[in-house]
N, C-alpha and C positions, 0 to 999 in steps of 0.2 A: 336231239339228245334229250332224253327224259330220265329223271331220277326221282325215286320215291324212297324216303328214309324215315325210320322211326328211331329217335335217339332218346336214351334215358340216362340221366346223370344221378346215380344213387347218392353220391357225396363228392366232395372235392377230390379230384384226381382219379375218379372212376367213371367209366362210360360203358354203355351197352347199346349197340347200334345194329339194326337190321335194315337192309335196303335192297331194292331191285332197280335195274336200269335197262335202258334201250338206247342204242346209238345207230344212226344211219350215216354212212360215209358216201359222199358223191365224188366219184373218181379218186379212190384212195391211191396213194403212191406205194409201189412195191418194187424192191430191188430184184433184178432178174440176172441169173447166171447162165452164160452160154459157154460151155466147155468146147473150145475150138480144137482143131487138129494140132498135133505136136505140142500139146500142153499150153497153148495160148488161149486162156480163158478171158472173156470180157464181161464186164458188169454194165448193165443198162437199167433203165427204169421203165415201168409200164403203169398205166392208169386204167384199171378195170372200170367198168361202168358203175358198179355199186357194191357196197359191202354193208353188213349189219353186224351188230354184236349186242347180246343181251345176257343178263345173268343176275345173280344174287350175291350179296356180301353180308358177312356177319363179323362184327368187331366187338371186342371187350377189353377193358382194362380194370383190374381189381387189385386193391391193396390187400396184402396178406397179413395185416396186423391183428387179425382175429386170434392168432397164436403168438404169444410173446416172443418166441424164438424167431418168428418171421416178420416182426414189426417193421423192419426197414426194407422189405421186399414188395415189389409190385409185379403182377403177372399181366401180360398183354398178349392178345392173339387176334389175328385177322385171317379170314378164309373167304375166298371168292370162287364162284363157279361162273365161267364165261363161255357162251356159245357164239361162235362167229362164222359168217359165210361171206365169201366173195363170189359174185356172179357176173359173168360177162359172156355173151354169145359169140362175139367176134374172136375172143381169146379162148373160147371153149372152156370156161372156168366155172366150177362149182365146188369150192373147197374152203378150208379155214383161212382166215386172214393171216398174212405173213406177220410173224412176231407175236401173235396172240396165243397165249397158253390157255388151255381149257380150265385150269385151276391155278390158284396162287395160295400158298400157305405161309404165314409168318407167325412165329411164336417167340416171345421174349420174356426174360426174367431180369428185372432191374433191381439193383441194390443201391440205397442212398443213405449215407451218414451225413446229413446236412450240417450238423454241429461242427464236424471236422473238415467238411468240404470234400468228401470222398464219395465217388459213385462208381458202380460197375454195371455192365450190361452184357448179357449173353443172349444172342439172337440166332434163331433157326429160320431158314427160308427154303422153300421149294416151289418151283413152278413146273407145270406139266409140259409134255412134249409140244414143241412149236416149230413152225417152218422158219428156218434161219435164212435161206435163200430160195427164191422161186426159180425152178428150172425152166429153161426155154424149150418148150415142146414144139416150137414151130420149125426148128432146124433139124432136118433129117430124122434120125432116131430120137432126137430130143435129149435134153438134159433133165434128169429127175430133180424133184424138189430136194433140198438139203434140210434135214431136221436136226434140231438141237434136242438131245435127250434130257429128261428130267434129272436133276441132281440136287442133292441136299447140300446146303451151305450153312456153316456155323461160324459166326463172327463174335468177337469179344472186344469190349472197350473198357478201359479204366481211366478215370479222370480225378485229378486232385487240384483243388483251388489253392492258389498261393497269394500271398500279400493281400490279405483281407478281401478276397474275391475280385481283385483287379486283374489277376492273371490266372491261367489254368494250364496244367500240363496233361497231355493225353497220350495213352498208349492204345493203339488199334491193332488187333490181330485179326486178319481176314482169312476166310476159307480154311478153317482148321482141318477139315477132312480132306482137302486137296483132291477132290474128285475130278 
C-alpha cells in the first residue's frame, strides 16, 4: 500500500487535499454466485492470486463566509478515480475487483448556527458501476457477474443541541431520491 498526499489548510475548518495511491492485494476474498438448477443458488468465496488498485483523490472543504448571507455555510467535496484489476490464471480472471467502483463522488453543504446549537447537512453521493457478485464461470454455461448500477443518493440531517450541549436530538432523512 502506497499513498502520496499533499494537504493544504488555508484556515481553521478548511482543507484542500490531492493524493495518489497504489494497493496490492495478495489473494483477495471475493463472493461467488452459482445459480443452480431449479432456482437453488449458492454463495461461496474464492481467492484469486492477486489484485491491484490505484488512483487519485481530490478533497476540499471551504467556508462560504466570504458572502454575509452564506456565513454559516461550509461546502465540502471529495472525488476519487480508482482503477482496479483482479488477475488469476487458474480462475481465468482479468477484470475489475469485486465491489470496487471506478469513481466515487461526495458533495455536501453544511449549515451551522453554533450559538443556538442547530446544524443541518445536505449530502450527495454517487459511486460508479461495480461488480456486486462474481459469477461462477466454471459450471456449465456459467453464471455472469452481477453488477450494481451507479445511483445518486441524497441524504439530509438536522441536529439540535439541548440542555447546554449535554444532549442532542437528530433527524436523519436518507436516500431522498429513492432510486
